C-alpha positions, 0 to 999 in steps of 0.5 A, spaced: 500 500 500 502 506 498 500 513 499 501 518 494 507 523 494 509 521 501 506 528 504 503 529 511 497 531 507 496 525 503 498 521 509 492 524 514 487 523 508 489 516 508 487 514 515 480 512 515 475 515 521 475 510 527 482 508 525 485 514 528 492 513 531 492 513 539 499 511 539 504 513 533 511 513 532 515 519 533 515 524 527 522 524 527 526 518 530 533 520 533 535 513 534 533 506 531 529 502 537 523 498 537 517 503 536 509 502 537 504 504 532 497 503 535 490 505 532 483 505 534 481 499 530 480 492 533 486 487 532 481 482 530 480 486 524 488 487 522 490 485 516 497 487 514 503 492 516 506 496 510 512 501 510 513 505 504 509 500 500 512 494 502 508 489 506 512 487 512 512 480 515 509 479 522 514 476 527 520 478 523 518 486 522 513 487 527 509 484 533 501 485 534 499 484 541 493 479 542 487 483 545 489 490 542 491 494 536 498 495 539 503 493 534 511 494 536 515 495 530 522 492 531 528 497 531 531 493 525 525 494 521 526 502 521 534 501 520 533 497 514 529 502 511 534 507 512 534 515 513 529 520 510 522 520 510 518 514 510 510 512 511 508 507 515 501 504 515 496 499 517 490 496 514 484 493 517 478 489 515 471 491 518 468 486 522 475 481 521 471 478 515 474 477 508 469 481 504 469 487 509 471 494 507 478 495 507 480 501 512 487 504 513 491 508 519 497 511 516 503 516 518 509 519 516 516 519 520 523 522 519 529 517 520 536 520 522 541 519 516 538 521 510 534 527 507 526 528 506 521 526 501 521 519 501 528 519 497 532 514 502 534 508 500 531 502 503 534 496 506 531 489 507 533 483 512 534 476 508 532 471 513 534 463 513 530 458 515 532 452 519 535 446 516 537 439 518 543 436 516 547 442 514 547 450 515 546 456 511 550 463 511 549 469 508 554 474 506 550 480 509 545 481 514 541 487 510 541 489 503 538 494 498 534 492 492 539 490 487 544 488 491 548 481 490 547 476 496 552 470 496 549 464 499 554 459 502 551 452 504 555 447 508 552 440 509 554 436 515 559 430 514 555 424 510 550 429 507 550 434 500 545 439 498 538 437 495 535 443 494 536 451 495 530 456 494 530 463 495 523 466 496 521 474 496 515 476 501 510 475 496 512 467 495 515 468 488 522 464 487 528 468 486 533 466 481 539 463 483 546 463 480 551 457 482 558 460 483 562 454 485 560 448 489 555 450 495 556 457 493 550 461 490 548 468 489 541 472 488 539 479 487 536 482 493 529 484 491 524 490 494 522 487 500 524 481 505 526 474 502 527 467 505 532 462 504 531 455 505 536 449 504 534 442 504 540 436 505 540 429 503 544 423 505 550 422 500 549 416 496 555 411 497 559 410 491 558 403 488 564 399 485 561 394 480 562 387 481 567 383 476 564 379 471 557 382 470 555 388 466 551 392 471 553 398 474 548 398 480 550 391 482 556 392 487 562 388 489 561 385 496 553 385 495 550 379 498 546 378 491 552 378 486 553 371 485 545 370 484 545 376 479 550 373 475 547 366 475 540 369 473 543 373 468 548 368 465 542 363 464 537 367 461 533 367 467 533 375 468 535 381 464 537 388 467 532 394 466 537 396 462 544 394 459 547 397 465 542 397 470 539 391 474 535 395 479 537 389 485 533 393 490 526 394 486 521 390 487 519 384 482 511 384 480 507 378 479 507 379 472 514 379 471 515 372 475 510 368 471 513 371 465 520 368 467 517 361 468 514 362 462 520 363 458 523 357 461 518 353 458 519 355 451 513 360 451 508 354 449 501 356 445 496 358 450 489 361 449 483 363 453 485 367 459 480 368 464 483 374 468 479 380 467 485 385 469 490 382 464 490 386 457 491 381 451 497 385 449 500 386 455 507 383 455 505 378 461 499 376 458 500 369 455 505 368 461 499 369 466 494 365 462 499 359 462 501 359 469 493 359 471 492 354 466 497 349 469 496 351 476 502 355 478 497 361 480 490 362 481 490 370 482 486 373 488 479 371 486 473 374 482 478 374 475 483 378 478 490 377 478 494 383 480 500 383 474 503 389 476 502 388 484 509 387 487 510 379 489 511 378 496 516 373 499 510 368 501 507 369 494 513 367 490 514 361 495 507 358 493 508 360 485 515 356 485 512 350 489 506 350 484 511 350 478 515 345 482 509 340 482 508 342 475 515 340 473 514 333 476 519 335 482 518 331 489 516 337 493 515 333 500 521 336 503 520 341 509 524 346 513 524 348 520 521 355 521 521 355 528 527 359 529 523 365 525 520 370 530 515 372 524 513 366 521 506 367 524 504 373 520 504 369 514 498 367 510 495 360 512 495 358 505 503 360 505 506 356 511 507 349 507 510 353 501 515 357 505 517 351 509 518 347 502 522 353 499 526 354 506 528 346 505 530 347 498 534 353 499 530 357 495 528 362 501 532 364 507 531 369 512 534 376 513 538 375 519 535 376 527 530 371 526 526 374 520 523 371 515 519 377 512 514 372 509 509 378 507 515 383 505 515 385 497 521 381 494 526 385 490 529 383 484 535 381 487 531 376 492 528 373 485 534 372 482 537 368 488 530 364 488 530 363 481 537 361 480 537 356 486 531 353 483 534 353 476 540 349 479 535 344 482 532 343 475 539 342 472 541 337 478 535 333 476 536 333 469 543 330 470 541 325 475 536 323 469 541 322 464 542 315 462 549 312 463 553 309 458 554 302 460 560 301 455 564 307 459 
């Protein structure tokens, strides 16, 4: 809000009846101290405070006391505005309603260190929001419009800058210029600004394991051998030529697609699942798996092909696949050491015991089996790889021996 020409006559004309000043800032300041501005208007109607046409920030530039119209303007606010003649004004809404008539109370004051007529330079205080895992410092505590302010961020050990944002008092994002690592600048606008930085943990550098093409399969990871085996034997491919995404979950559609590929992709028809589109990559695989008793879906014609497969679901699928292959599935493992086995679905207990006995499904340490946890691609590679080895061993045992040596 501005008052034309900043003259006393215009200022007095901008004050509405009933909102006259009972307590006002001295017409001439001799020093920069906290000052009181008080109107007859009710505090419940108070909207905004303005200094030379710039909206002030409550809590930063001034404090409005509850239960009255007493508003204390901070010394730093006057100092930021500089010397010379200035106009301060408060705006009120009649009855405190959004659509209430706007009322004003205003006055002029002259500060030391400058001439009159409102020609002084205004200074503003940039603020910094509190950050976790790092700190932010500014090159100055006060700046005028057009000044270049330098922002230096310092992440804590193990963290790096995630996002740095500077907003003016209207919420607009200001442009930042990167000068060097963790050093930025912005041009000070007319009014206060807020600087906010967020920090994130530094991702550890991955050294790819030898003998495989994936850059995200780190040397020493528990799944290195499993991924190598699955890739070399055509059980699983990467999500790209250089990425395997070991920690990404595996979908129910992907699991049956892998098994379907192992079977040579036989012809199928008459898929019964309503949520399996005929042109989906997993369409034939899902039909084949259902027709061979490997999967049954959730019921009501729903399979959920894009749902992440859980560890217990994967155990059931692999056990059913073993039956379809004619393998002996009578072996059972002892799950009593796992403290969370009781949360497994009732229909999954048997399959979990079998998968554990066959070395397909191990625990995660500390007595955790995690039966309802979502299976990652790394876990799927381990389970599929172990099953493939069992199939290879069975095939070797069934090879006729050459009695002639």
